[in-house]
C-alpha positions in Angstrom: -0.1 0.0 0.1 2.6 2.4 0.9 4.0 2.4 -2.8 0.6 2.3 -4.4 0.8 5.7 -5.6 3.3 6.5 -8.6 6.7 7.9 -7.4 6.2 11.3 -8.5 2.8 11.9 -7.3 4.0 10.3 -4.1 6.9 12.9 -3.8 4.5 15.9 -4.3 2.2 14.6 -1.7 5.3 14.2 0.6 6.3 17.6 -0.2 2.8 19.4 0.2 2.7 17.8 3.8 6.1 19.1 4.6 5.0 22.5 3.7 2.9 22.7 6.7 6.1 24.0 8.5 4.5 24.8 11.8 3.3 21.3 12.4 6.9 19.9 11.9 8.4 22.7 13.8 6.0 21.7 16.7 7.0 17.8 16.2 10.9 18.6 16.2 11.4 18.0 19.8 9.9 14.6 19.6 11.5 13.4 16.1 14.8 15.3 15.9 17.6 13.7 18.3 20.2 16.2 19.6 23.6 15.1 20.9 26.5 17.3 20.9 28.9 14.7 20.4 27.3 14.3 16.9 28.3 17.7 15.9 30.5 18.0 12.7 31.8 20.7 10.4 31.2 20.9 6.6 33.8 23.3 5.1 33.7 25.0 8.4 30.0 25.1 8.8 28.9 23.5 12.1 25.8 21.2 11.8 24.2 19.2 14.7 24.8 15.9 13.1 26.4 14.3 10.2 23.3 13.2 8.2 22.0 15.6 5.5 19.3 15.5 2.9 20.6 15.6 -0.6 19.8 17.8 -3.3 16.9 16.5 -5.6 14.3 16.0 -2.9 13.3 20.0 -2.3 14.1 20.9 -5.9 12.4 24.2 -5.4 13.6 24.8 -2.0 10.0 25.0 -0.4 10.5 22.6 2.5 14.1 22.9 4.0 13.1 24.2 7.3 10.8 21.2 7.9 13.6 18.7 6.8 15.7 20.2 9.4 12.9 20.1 11.9 12.7 16.1 11.3 16.2 15.9 12.5 18.6 16.1 9.6 21.7 17.8 10.5 21.7 20.0 7.3 19.8 20.1 3.9 20.6 20.8 0.4 18.1 22.8 -1.8 17.9 22.3 -5.6 19.3 21.8 -8.0 18.6 25.2 -9.2 19.1 26.3 -12.6 19.0 29.8 -14.1 15.7 29.4 -15.8 12.5 27.4 -15.0 12.8 23.8 -16.7 10.1 21.2 -17.3 12.7 18.5 -17.2 12.9 15.4 -19.3 9.6 13.5 -20.8 7.6 11.2 -18.5 7.8 8.4 -17.5 11.3 9.6 -15.6 11.1 8.0 -12.0 10.7 4.6 -10.8 11.0 2.5 -7.6 13.1 -0.7 -7.3 11.4 -1.8 -4.4 13.3 -5.3 -3.9 16.6 -3.3 -4.2 15.4 -0.3 -2.3 16.5 1.9 -5.3 15.1 4.5 -7.6 16.0 5.0 -11.1 15.3 8.8 -12.5 15.7 10.6 -15.5 14.1 13.8 -14.1 16.4 16.2 -16.0 16.3 19.1 -13.3 12.6 20.1 -13.3 12.3 23.2 -11.3 10.9 26.7 -10.9 14.3 28.5 -11.8 16.6 30.9 -9.8 14.1 33.8 -9.6 11.6 31.7 -7.3 14.3 29.7 -5.6 16.0 33.0 -4.7 12.7 34.4 -3.2 12.4 31.2 -1.1 15.8 31.1 0.3 15.7 34.8 1.2 12.8 34.0 3.4 14.5 31.4 5.4 15.0 32.5 9.0 18.3 32.6 10.4 17.6 29.7 12.8 17.5 27.4 9.6 19.9 29.3 7.0 23.2 28.5 8.8 22.4 24.5 7.9 21.0 24.9 4.4 23.0 24.4 1.2 21.9 25.3 -2.3 22.8 23.1 -5.2 23.2 24.8 -8.6 23.9 24.0 -12.0 23.9 24.9 -15.7 25.4 24.0 -19.1 27.4 27.2 -19.5 29.7 28.7 -16.8 27.6 32.1 -17.0 24.4 30.2 -15.8 26.3 28.6 -12.8 28.0 31.8 -11.9 24.7 34.0 -11.8 22.9 31.0 -9.6 26.1 31.1 -7.2 26.3 34.8 -6.9 22.5 35.2 -6.3 21.8 32.2 -3.9 25.2 32.4 -2.0 23.8 35.4 0.4 21.2 33.1 1.8 22.7 29.8 2.5 25.7 28.5 4.3 27.4 27.3 1.2 26.9 26.4 -2.4 27.2 22.8 -4.0 27.7 22.8 -7.7 26.2 20.0 -9.7 28.3 19.0 -12.4 27.4 15.4 -12.3 23.7 14.5 -13.1 23.5 11.8 -15.7 20.1 12.9 -16.8 20.9 16.6 -18.0 22.6 17.1 -21.3 25.4 19.6 -21.3 26.9 18.7 -18.0 29.5 16.3 -19.1 31.6 19.1 -20.4 32.6 19.8 -16.7 33.7 16.3 -16.2 36.9 16.9 -17.7 39.5 18.1 -15.0 40.6 21.1 -17.2 37.1 22.4 -17.8 36.2 21.8 -14.2 39.3 23.7 -13.0 38.4 26.8 -15.2 34.7 26.8 -13.7 35.8 26.6 -10.1 38.4 29.3 -10.7 35.8 31.5 -11.8 33.5 30.9 -9.0 36.5 31.2 -6.6 36.8 34.8 -7.6 33.2 35.7 -6.4 32.5 33.2 -3.5 32.5 34.4 0.2 31.3 30.9 1.3 32.2 27.3 1.0 32.1 25.9 -2.3 31.3 22.1 -2.8 31.4 20.1 -5.9 29.3 17.1 -6.5 31.1 14.7 -8.4 29.9 12.1 -10.7 29.8 8.3 -10.7 31.1 6.5 -13.6 29.9 3.0 -14.7 32.9 2.2 -17.0 36.2 0.5 -15.8 38.5 3.3 -14.4 35.8 5.5 -12.9 37.5 5.8 -9.5 40.6 7.4 -11.1 38.7 9.7 -13.1 36.7 10.8 -9.9 40.1 11.3 -8.1 41.2 13.3 -10.9 38.3 15.6 -10.9 38.4 16.1 -7.0 42.2 17.2 -7.4 41.0 19.6 -10.0 38.3 21.1 -7.8 40.4 21.5 -4.7 43.3 22.7 -6.4 41.4 25.5 -8.3 39.4 26.7 -5.1 36.8 24.2 -3.7 36.5 23.3 -0.1 34.4 20.3 -0.4 33.6 17.4 -2.6 30.3 15.4 -2.5 30.9 11.9 -3.7 28.9 11.1 -5.5 25.9 11.5 -8.0 23.6 8.9 -9.3 25.0 5.9 -11.4 24.3 6.2 -15.2 22.0 3.0 -16.2 19.9 2.0 -19.1 16.4 1.4 -18.3 13.7 1.0 -20.9 10.9 2.1 -18.5 12.2 5.6 -18.8 10.8 7.7 -21.6 14.4 8.7 -22.6 15.7 5.2 -22.1 18.6 6.2 -19.6 18.6 7.5 -16.3 20.6 7.6 -12.7 20.4 4.7 -10.3 20.4 5.8 -6.3 19.8 3.7 -3.3 20.9 0.8 -1.5 23.0 -0.8 -4.4 25.4 2.0 -4.5 26.9 1.8 -1.0 29.8 -0.2 -1.8 30.7 2.1 -4.8 30.4 4.9 -2.6 32.6 3.7 0.0 35.3 3.1 -2.7 34.7 6.4 -4.0 35.1 8.1 -0.8 38.5 6.4 0.1 39.8 7.2 -3.4 38.7 10.8 -2.9 40.1 11.2 0.6 43.6 9.9 -0.6 43.5 12.5 -3.6 42.5 15.4 -1.6 44.3 17.6 1.0 43.1 16.7 4.6 41.6 20.3 5.2 39.1 19.5 2.3 35.7 18.2 3.4 34.1 14.9 1.8 30.6 14.5 2.0 29.5 10.9 1.2 26.4 10.4 -1.0 24.8 7.1 -2.4 23.1 4.1 -0.6 23.2 5.6 2.9 20.4 3.7 5.0 21.7 2.8 8.2 23.9 4.2 11.2 26.5 1.5 10.3 26.6 2.8 6.7 27.3 6.2 8.3 30.1 5.0 10.4 31.8 3.1 7.6 31.8 6.0 5.4 33.4 8.3 8.1 36.0 5.8 8.8 36.8 5.8 5.1 37.2 9.7 5.3 33.9 11.3 5.0 33.0 14.1 7.3 29.2 13.8 6.6 26.7 12.1 4.6 23.8 12.9 2.3 20.8 10.7 1.6 17.4 10.9 -0.3 16.5 7.3 -1.6 16.7 5.9 2.1 14.1 8.8 3.1 11.7 7.6 0.4 11.8 3.8 2.0 12.0 4.7 5.7 9.9 7.8 6.0 9.9 10.9 8.0 11.4 9.2 11.4 14.7 8.4 9.5 16.9 11.3 10.3 16.2 11.2 14.0 16.5 7.3 14.1 20.0 7.6 12.6 20.9 10.2 14.9 19.9 8.2 17.8 21.6 5.1 16.4 24.8 7.0 16.0 24.5 8.2 19.4 24.2 4.9 21.1 27.5 3.8 19.4 29.4 6.6 20.9 31.4 6.4 24.4 30.0 8.3 27.3 26.4 9.3 28.1 24.6 11.9 25.6 
């Protein structure tokens, strides 16, 4: 019954319920778990626990405050693009329930920069310090404008160069081209800059990701998000190809975090993304070199109690009394 509703409709219903921000604020003290031993820093930004909502859930920056009230340590809004986008043709999102996975070819549907900027401007100071914004574009100028206009209202900016569902992004998956983009952003940034790296299906993917990581940090990025969805072929999708997320990606994420941590200087923050479902997953990724994690697919399968439950489970594994 839980998955009787088509996935995009289900997502809209979940977002609609989270827009009742006053209700989630009232429930926060029951759902969220606070333990100062879980506090961590993402590029110098202090958050109460290392579990964040990744970009892709709140594409239009409507419910970021509610997500924090559920118990996420931080949340990423977007991915925001300069102009409104309809995204790819439907059908474009499917559940693989047995695998606890999703396959999507959404293609950045969203309301565009103007609307996202208005919504982020309205974020209260209580939430603003734990919200990041994801931005993307197919030209440097688009990304630079999104960065400049959203940065004042968030704790930092995550640049998504890695969605497998959007034509034009692959140009930034070459080290030289990525370096040029990051250098341009570095000239205008005042807050932390993170780059969300791709996940490659072909052999040698880990070495390619490590090379992109080096290019990003030597050019001015303070953080790396490792990594986006895995490109897959799927006939159910109207465009025939999309990105796989969820539990099947965990081992790949673990390997990529290790490779990126080895490639990047120690002061660079690594955020793990892909396949995180349990507190043990979080701990293993931290042991591999991640400071924090992001998730989305697990939230679809486990529901709104997930972030608080993960924080409580992480607390129980720590020495001492919370």
